[in-house]
N, C-alpha and C positions, 0 to 999 in steps of 0.2 A: 824122458831123460835115457831109459833104456834103450830107445829107438835110436837117439844120438850116439849112445856107446856101442851101440853093434855097429853103426853107419863107419864109426871111426876104427873099429874092428876090422872091418872090410876096405878100409882105404890105407891101413897100415901093414897087411896082409899082402906079400909080394904075390902078384900075380892074379888076385882077384880083379883088380880094376883092368886087367889087361883084356879082359874080354867086353869092356866098352871101348868103342874107338874115341881116340883123342878128343875131337871136336865136340863127342855128344857127352862126355863125362861131365862137363859144369852143368849142363841141360838137366840129365837125369838127376845127378846128385841133389841140386837146388830144386828142381821140381819136386822129387820125391820127399825131400825135407821139407818143402813147402806143403805139400799135401798132407803128410804125416802129422805136421803139426797142427795145420788148421783141422784135421779128423779128430786128434785129441784135445784141443782147446772146446771144440764142439760138444765133445764126448763129454770132457770134465763140466764145462758150463751146463749141460745137461742133467748130470748128476746132482752137482749143487743145488740146481732149481728144485729138484725133488727132496731135498734135505727138509726135514721140519725146520719151520722158522726162526726158532731161536739158534739151531744148530747151524743153520745157513747163515744168518747174522752173524755169529761169532767166526764162523768161517772166513767167510769175506772180510770181515774187520782185520781180522789176522793175517791172512795171504793175500788179498789185494789192497788192502788200506794199509800194511804194515804195522798196524797196532800192536802194542804189548798186550798180555795177558792183563795186566793190571789196569790198562787204559780202556781196553774192553770192558771189563768188570765195572768200572766206574760208569762208563758210557751207558750201560745197560742195566745197571742197579742190580747187578747180580754179584755172588763171590767170585773171587778168583778159581776157586776148586771147580765150581760150576763149570767157567770158561775150560778149564783143562779137559773136564768130562766131555763137553760139548765139541772140542778139537778133537780127542781122543776117537769119539763117535763119528765125526766127518771124515778123519783118515783112514778109517776102518772099512765105512762106507765105499770111499773111493780105492782103498787098495782092493777092495772084494769085486769091485765092478769094472776095474782096471786090468785085474788079473790075465784076461786073455793076451794084452799088450807083452807083457813079460813072457808068457809062454811063447807067443811068437818071436820075440828075440832069441829066446835059448834057441829055438827051433833052428831059426837062421844060423846062428852060431856054430851049431852043430852040423848042419850040412856043409857049412864052409871047412871045417876041421876035417870031417871024415870024407867029404867027395871031393877036394880040392887036390 
């Protein structure tokens, strides 16, 4: 999400797109978006795969299968509070592991603001 926000900023900011020839803009934007999205998805999958089994199951049922916390609790025969705790744990790990993406986006925005 942060990557796409940064790319939207670059598209909205006058002059930043002018450095790419018109015929190459679609290819560059689409190619970069596709590569960044693939890389991010691969990285997220790797992080999720390393989560403890209960935490991973809760996360996947919630985020990938769209189940509510109550549904997950019933499916896994655990309390809703346990589901909440496992989701907090999963999100905390993801945030920590993906922190460098946020830093890279912030650097890109700073460079665009101060060096344009």
